Every structure is written in C-alpha cells, then in structure tokens.
N, C-alpha and C positions, 0 to 999 in steps of 0.2 A: 868611263862612261857616264851619261848622264840621264835619267828618268823624268826629269824637272824641266817644264819649257824656262822658266827662269833661270835654271841653272845652266841650260844651253845658252841664254843670251849671255851668261858672265862668261862660261868654258870659252866659246869661241875667241873672246877677246883676251882671253889669259894664258892660253898656252896655243903651239902651235899644230895646224890640223893634224898633223900626223899622230899627235898625242891623244886623240880624241876617237876612241874605239867606234862611238855611237852616241847619237842625241836621240833625245825623245820624240815619237814620231808627232806630237803636238806641234812640233816646231814647222810642220808641211803642212799645217792647218792654218789656212789664212783668219779664221776667227780664234786662233788660240795662239798663235805664234807672237814671239817679240822679236824675230830678226827676220831678214828679208827670206823670202821663201827660196831665192836662188842660192842663198848661203845655206840654206838647209840642206838644199840637193846635192850638196857637196858632200855630206856626210852619211855612212851608214845611221840608219834608225832602228829603234827598239820600240815595244808595245809594253815595256815595265813588267814582264813576266819574270820571275827567277831561273825559269830554264835558259832564257835568252842569256840573262847576265852571267851565269855560270859558264854557259857554253864560249862565252866570249874571254874569259877569265880577265876581268879588266884589273888594273892595281887598284882602283878606287872605284867604287859605282856610287854616283850621287842620288840619293832617293829624298822623297819628301815626306814631310810628317804624316801623310795619308798613306802610305805604303801599309800593307798588311801584315799584320803579326805573324802569318804562315812565310810570307816573303820575306822578312827579315829575318826570321829561324832558319829557312833553307839556305839562306847567303850565310849565314853565320855558320851552320854546318858546312858549308863549302870552302869556308875560310875566305870568304871575299869581303876585303874591307869596303866599310860603308859611311858615306858623310850625309848627315840629314839637313838638308836646307828646307828651315821652316819657312813661316809668313812674316813679313815685313811690314807693319802698318804705318812706320814712320820713315824719314829719309835717315834719320840715326841709324835706325833697326838695319836698314839695307845696307849702311856703309860697312857696318860690324859684319853683316853676312859675307860682303866682297873679301873684307879682309881675312874671315875664316875659311872660305873656300881658296883664297888666294895661296893661304899657309898650306890648306891640306893639299893642295896641286903643285907644292913647290913654286909658287909665281908672285912671292911676295911683291916685287917690285912693280909688276904689271897691275898687282893690286893695289897699290899704293897711287899708281897712275892714274886708275880707274876712278878712285877716291876723289882725287886732286880734280879730274872732269867733272864730275858731279857736283863738287863745291864750286865750280867756276860758273858751270852752268846756273847753279841755283843764286850765285850772287849776280850774275847779268840780268837773272829775270826779276830780281826785285825791282820794286817801285814807290814813289811817295805819293804817287795819285791815288785816290780814294778806291776802295774795293768794289768791284762790279760784281752784282748778283749774275751769276752763270751756272746753267746745268750742263752737266756732262753723261752725255748719254753712251751707254756701254753697247747697247744695241735692241731694238724692240723698245718695249716699254720699262725698259731697265736703266736705272741711273746710278749714280755714285753718290754715297751720302756722306754723312760726318765720321770721325773717326777713321780715316783710311789715309793710306800714302797718297792717293789722288788728291784727297782734300787738302792736306797739307802741300802739296805741290800747287793746287789753285790758288790758295791765299798768298803763298809766299809769289807768285806772279801777278796778283793783283785781282783775284777775285774772289768773292765769296761764295758758297756752295749753296746753291739754292734749294738743294735737296735737303741740306743740312736744317734750312730755315722752314721747311714743310716738316721737320721733325724726322727725318728717315736717316738711321744710322746704318753705316755698312753701305753695301749694295742691294738695292730691292727694286722692286716694282714701283714704279708711279703711275697713278690713273692720268689720262687725259685731261681730266676736270680740273685737277688741281693747276696743270700749267696754263689752262685757259684763264681760270679766275684770279691766277696770282703770276702773271709770266715774270721769266727773268729778263735781264736785259742783253744775255749771251747766250745761245747755246752750241755746244761744243758736241759736234755729231761726227760718228763714223761715215765711211762711204756706204751711201744707200742707194746705190744702183741696185738694179735688179726686182724681182717680184716677189721677195721672198717676205716671210712675215715681217722681220724689222724695217724691210723698205716699205711695207705698207703702213705699218705704225708711222714713222717718219711722215709719210704722205698724209695720214690723216692728221697728225699733229698741225703741219703747214697750212692743210686746209683750215682747221679750227680755228688757228691763230689768225689767219689772214680773213675769217669771217668776223673775228673779235676786234680787229682794227689794231691788235699791239703790234708794236715796231720791236721785233726782235733780232739781234744780229745772230746770224749763224755762222758759223765756223767751222772747216773739216778739222777734225783731231782724229789721227788713225788708228784704227782697234788696234793696232800693234802696240799702241803707247799705253794701254790701259791694263794689261795683265801682270806686269812685273817692275821691280825697282830695278836695282844696279845699273847696268850701263843705260838702260831705258829712262831712268830720270833724266839725264843729260839730254837726251832727244825731246823727251816730254818738256821739261822747263822751257827750252829753247823755242818748242811749239807754242808754249801756252804765252811766252813773250813776247811771241810774233802777233798772237791774236789781242792782246792787252793793246797793242800799240794802235791796233786796227780800231778799238774803240774809242769814243772820243770821252775825255774826262770825266 
C-alpha cells in the first residue's frame, strides 16, 4: 500500500491492481493527484495513519520522508515492512527512485520499461531552438523556480525558467509586480476555471498584463503534472514539447 501520491503514480503502473491494498487519499484530490481521479477511484484509499496500515497488514507500506517518528515506530513494532520514497529534484534522481521502488515490489522489468518511457519523452522534447523564458504557475501566486525537477524539464524542452531569472529557488510566491515589470514570453498555467483564490490570482495577472501591453503566450499545463516525477515526467515532457512548438523561435 502507498501513503504517498508520487508512489501512487508509480505503483499503479508497476503492479496489477489486485496487488495494491490502498493508495493515498491525496490521489483523489484534484489539487494533489498525479493520476486521473477516475483511476484513483478504483482503489481503496488511506489517510496515512499507522492504525490503517497495521489493520490492512500489507506486505509493504510505501511511506515518504515526512512520515512521523511515531508512525515509523508503530509500523516497526507491528512488523510492517516499509519503503521510504524521498523527494526527487532531478530526472536522474527520479529514475533511480523508479528502479528502487520497482525492485522493492518485485517489478524490475516494469520499472525498466517506465525508465525507458521517461528517456524517450526527454529525448523527444529536446530542441535546438533558443530557450524561451517561461513561468510555470503551480496555483495562485506560486511558481516553480530553480533547482527543481520541473526546472530541469523546462530547460530540456526549450524553456528558461523565468522564476529562476527573478532569483526564486524551489517553489515559492511570486508577486504580480515582478511579472508585469519583467514578463516572460510564455506562462504555463493550470486550469483556472472557478472562483477560488487561484483563479482570482490568474485573472488579476491577466488584467495587469493586458494593461501593460505585454504579449505573453499562455498555455495550459495541467496541475497533475507538477507534483511528482516517475511516470509523470513522460506526460510533462510531452506537454512541454507541445507548448514549445506553439511558440515562435
């Protein structure tokens, strides 16, 4: 069973459904999932408590590095074997994670096939055209910055991360003033339908950029592609390549 949404994304492609006792509840949350919601609904979910895990008695519980000491100790006392899935900040790190998890669940061939798909997507997205400045919005006024997996993917697909140009490291808040004063050529945005704070922030940016006269190409980049590596890299690289082809050299 998995307590980690990134492990969920790997697990559903590595092993048959009947081997998965439960996935994390995050995978049924549109803002956190990296797999289609309709896929997540096919599996039992858990809320990450030691009691749930012990009750299900899985052969392996896939946890993340944020799991509490008390949870780890409870699982150890109950004899539940665990595998910790850390955070991958590069494509190479993510491929290593895929291989390690595949080995842990006895699915090495499936893991190698997943790595091969990642490599093909990265190769297919490469371009000799100049890097185009782009901002990748996570939601609201939060963007992706330097030294992240998304940053590496953007560069490999022909974009320069404009948040890194602003000096932002990792994922963080970006004031609208920076965007208006020094806009990117491209903005990669999640679904902005609705009336929540994220949608209002996007509408405000659009209004401010229109008033400034800046010509910024906006392209949809699904929220489900920003959370994890593994098989998500394949989809993210494919989408980034599509967007880069839409933009003039």
